[in-house]
N, C-alpha and C positions, 0 to 999 in steps of 0.2 A: 660716393664718399660718406661715411655713416661717423658723426662726431659724438664724443661721449666724454663724460668727465672721469678721470683715475679714481678708482675707490681708494686707492693710497692717498695721494695728496691732492686731489681735487683738480689738477690742472686738465685743460681741455686737450684731447688727442683723437686721433684717427684710429675708431677702432678696426680691429682684425680678427678673423676666425683663430688666428694664431696666439693672439695677445688680448688680455684682459687687463691691462694697466698702461700707463705712458713709458715712453721709452728712457725717462730718467730713472723711474722706479723699476724698469725691468732691468737695468743696468745694476742698480743696487740690488737687485734680488739675484742676479747672478754673481756678483761678488760675495754675496753672504752664500750661496751656494758653493761657490769654490771653497771659502774658508771652511765649511761643513765637510766638504769632501776632503780637504787635504788632512782635517782632523781625524774624520773616520778612516782613512786610507792607512794610517798608522796602526800596525797590528796591535800594539797595548791599548787601542781606543775602540776598537771594534765591539768590546762588549758595553760600552758607555751606553748609558739610559738618556733619555730626553734632556733630564734635568742638568746632567754631566755635560752635555753638549752645549746645551744653551748657557751654562756657566762658563765653557772653555771658548765658547766662539763669539758670545754677544749676539748671536742669531735668535730672533724671537721663536717661542713655541710655534706659534700659528703659522711662520712660514716654514720651520721644520715639519710640520704637519703636512703643509701645501706641497713641499717636495716629495714627502710620502706617497701621499695621494695621487700625484700626478705621474707617480713611478719612477722619477728621477733618482730616488734613493731605494735600492730593493732591500726589502726587509730581510729576506733570505741570508743575506751578509752579515746581518745587525740583529743578533737574537734578542737583544734588549729595548728594541725600538719597537713602536707602534702607534696606534693614534685612538681617540675614544669613541666608543659605539655612538652612533646618533642618537640613540634612545636614553641609555642609562650612564653613559659616560666611561664604562669598564676599558681598558686598554685591549685592543684587537690588532691583529696583523692582515687580515683580510676582509674584504666586502664593507659594509656600513652598519652593521649589526651585530653584536655578540650572539654565541650560541643561546644563552639563556633568554633575550629578547626576541631571538627568531623562533625558538621554541613556544613562547609565549604568545606571540603575535600571531602562530600558526592555529594555535589553540583556539584564540578568538577567532579566526576566521572559521574554523570547522564549526564553532559553535553557532556562529552568525548563520552560517550556511543550512545548518541543523533546523534553527528558528526559522528561515525562510521555507524550508522544507515543510515543514509543520503547517505554516501559516497556509502554504499552498494547499496542502492535503484537507485543512480545516474548511477552508474557503470551497473546495471541490464538494466537500458532504454536506455544505449548507446550502446547497441548490436545491428549491422544491419546486415540483412538477405540478401544476394544477390542472386538472382538466377543464375544458372550455365548456361551458352551458350548454350549446348547442349539441354536444355530443352526448348528453343524458339521455 
């Protein structure tokens, strides 16, 4: 049995691979999800933004993002929803990084790899061979 403190309320609970919070907080999250789902199920609300959903349901933005990231809310059905890029905060709909940050990180990796290759080539050229004295 693996015990831990709930990150939401601090109460002691038995950790499981399926749940990262205590039973009480889990029930609260499920109620919040139902509120959001009922709101978004209505055709007129499917174009709602994150702010509009928070205002209409009272559910925290961080919890909405948790629902999106865990796949409980499918973004394909809600075109104005997204979550922030882990690096810059720009609203994205998939992955962890926006296209700009991904491109920038890839460029930085390429530059680093090129620098490493140049160091290796330089080190290989710096090797000196000396003749032993007894070979004269």
